C-alpha positions as CSV (number, residue, x, y, z in Angstrom):
1,M,57.0,37.3,12.1
2,K,53.8,39.3,12.5
3,Q,51.9,36.0,12.6
4,N,54.1,34.7,15.3
5,K,53.5,37.8,17.4
6,I,49.7,37.4,17.0
7,F,49.9,33.8,18.1
8,R,51.9,34.7,21.2
9,I,49.4,37.5,22.1
10,T,46.4,35.2,21.5
11,G,48.0,32.4,23.4
12,G,48.8,34.7,26.3
13,V,45.2,36.0,26.5
14,F,43.9,32.4,26.4
15,V,46.2,31.3,29.3
16,V,45.3,34.4,31.4
17,T,41.5,33.7,30.8
18,I,41.9,30.1,31.9
19,L,43.8,31.0,35.0
20,V,41.2,33.7,36.0
21,A,38.4,31.1,35.5
22,I,40.2,28.5,37.6
23,G,40.9,31.1,40.4
24,A,37.3,32.2,40.5
25,S,36.1,28.6,40.7
26,M,38.5,27.8,43.5
27,G,37.6,31.0,45.4
28,A,33.9,30.2,45.3
29,Q,34.7,26.8,46.9
30,G,37.3,28.1,49.2
31,D,35.2,28.5,52.4
32,P,34.9,25.2,54.3
33,H,31.1,25.9,54.9
34,N,30.4,25.9,51.1
35,G,28.5,23.0,49.8
36,T,25.7,20.6,50.8
37,W,25.5,19.0,54.3
38,T,23.2,16.2,55.5
39,L,22.2,15.7,59.1
40,D,23.5,12.7,60.9
41,L,20.7,12.0,63.4
42,A,22.7,9.3,65.3
43,K,25.4,11.9,66.2
44,S,23.1,14.8,66.8
45,K,21.6,15.8,70.2
46,Y,18.2,17.5,71.0
47,S,17.2,18.5,74.5
48,P,14.2,18.5,74.6
49,G,13.2,17.0,71.3
50,P,11.8,16.1,69.0
51,A,14.6,16.0,66.4
52,P,13.9,16.5,62.8
53,K,13.4,13.3,60.7
54,N,16.0,14.6,58.2
55,Q,17.7,17.9,57.2
56,T,19.8,19.1,54.3
57,T,21.5,22.5,54.3
58,V,23.3,24.3,51.5
59,Y,25.8,27.0,52.4
60,T,27.3,29.5,50.0
61,V,29.8,31.6,51.8
62,T,32.1,34.4,50.6
63,A,34.5,36.6,52.5
64,Q,31.6,39.1,53.2
65,A,28.4,37.1,53.5
66,V,26.6,33.8,53.9
67,K,23.6,32.4,52.0
68,M,21.8,29.4,53.7
69,T,19.0,27.2,52.6
70,S,17.9,24.4,54.9
71,T,15.2,21.9,54.1
72,Q,13.9,19.5,56.7
73,V,11.2,17.1,57.7
74,T,10.3,18.2,61.2
75,G,9.8,15.8,64.1
76,A,6.1,16.3,63.7
77,G,6.4,15.2,60.0
78,G,5.9,18.7,58.4
79,N,8.2,20.1,55.7
80,Q,10.2,23.3,56.4
81,T,12.5,25.3,54.3
82,T,14.5,28.1,55.9
83,E,16.3,30.7,53.7
84,F,18.4,33.8,54.3
85,S,21.4,35.8,53.0
86,A,23.3,37.8,55.5
87,N,26.5,39.9,55.5
88,F,29.1,39.3,58.3
89,D,28.3,42.7,59.8
90,G,26.0,41.6,62.7
91,K,23.0,43.4,61.1
92,D,19.6,41.7,61.1
93,V,18.2,40.4,57.8
94,P,14.8,38.8,57.1
95,V,14.5,35.0,57.2
96,K,12.0,33.1,55.0
97,G,10.2,29.9,56.0
98,N,11.0,29.5,59.7
99,A,8.2,29.7,62.3
100,D,10.7,30.1,65.2
101,Y,12.5,33.2,64.0
102,D,12.0,35.9,61.4
103,M,15.4,37.7,61.5
104,T,19.0,36.7,61.8
105,S,22.4,38.3,61.9
106,A,25.7,36.7,61.1
107,K,29.3,37.1,62.1
108,R,32.5,35.3,61.1
109,V,34.2,33.9,64.2
110,N,37.3,32.4,62.4
111,A,38.1,30.6,59.2
112,N,35.9,27.6,60.1
113,G,33.3,29.2,62.3
114,L,30.2,31.4,62.0
115,E,27.9,32.8,64.6
116,F,24.2,33.6,64.2
117,T,21.7,35.5,66.4
118,R,18.1,34.9,65.6
119,K,15.1,37.0,66.5
120,K,11.3,36.7,66.5
121,A,9.4,40.0,66.6
122,G,12.6,41.9,67.6
123,K,13.4,39.6,70.6
124,V,16.5,37.2,70.6
125,V,15.1,33.7,70.5
126,Q,18.1,31.7,69.5
127,T,21.9,31.8,69.2
128,A,23.9,29.4,67.1
129,T,27.5,28.7,66.2
130,S,28.4,26.8,63.0
131,V,31.9,25.1,62.9
132,V,33.4,23.0,60.1
133,S,36.0,20.4,61.1
134,A,39.7,20.9,60.2
135,D,39.4,18.1,57.6
136,G,36.3,19.7,56.1
137,K,34.2,16.5,56.3
138,T,31.9,17.3,59.2
139,H,29.9,20.4,60.3
140,R,28.6,21.1,63.8
141,D,25.8,23.5,64.6
142,D,25.2,24.3,68.3
143,H,21.9,26.0,68.9
144,R,20.5,27.5,72.1
145,R,16.9,28.5,72.0
146,Q,15.6,30.8,74.7
147,R,12.2,29.7,75.8
148,E,9.5,30.9,78.2
149,G,9.6,28.7,81.3
150,P,12.3,26.9,83.2
151,E,14.3,25.2,80.4
152,D,16.1,26.5,77.3
153,Q,16.2,24.2,74.3
154,Q,19.6,23.0,73.2
155,R,20.6,21.1,70.1
156,R,23.7,20.0,68.4
157,D,23.4,19.1,64.7
158,L,26.3,17.0,63.3
159,C,26.4,16.9,59.5
160,E,28.4,15.3,56.9
161,K,29.5,16.9,53.6
162,V,28.0,15.4,50.5
163,I,30.5,14.9,47.7
164,S,29.1,15.2,44.2
165,L,30.5,12.5,41.9
166,T,29.1,14.2,38.8
167,T,31.3,17.2,39.2
168,A,34.8,15.6,39.5
169,N,34.5,15.3,43.3
170,V,34.0,19.0,43.9
171,P,32.2,19.2,47.3
172,D,28.5,20.0,47.4
173,S,27.5,20.6,51.1
174,R,24.3,20.0,53.2
175,C,23.2,19.9,56.9
């Protein structure tokens, strides 16, 4: 009888441990931005150009914050990697690797949308919204860059989610 009780307790602890691990895994992938996204140049718009030759973005989003790493080959052929981690509190944080802006702030607009304000030397130089489609397969970034002179630069990046076949079809996202 004592042995039966030990098996029940051990079995219960095992089941709870598995359920907690599954829940944590699902929570980490729960935000639609999470994953790896690749730029679809044919569906993207740049005014004026040039467009990047390619771009891959990885988002890791929790309820409180976003981490983004974006790697691209620029229109001029150079390599650029932009990285930041920001809480959804609207406070500026440093950005690594981007010549156009050195700070960004982030806000959650809704379940599928994020908003960014980017600054260079304390001055707002770009605003951006990031929206994942309802089906989770596409990602749209709308950027408006304030420029000196008569014309602002506008761009719309349309990206597709990359599905990793090595991890049982768990999404891995890029843009």
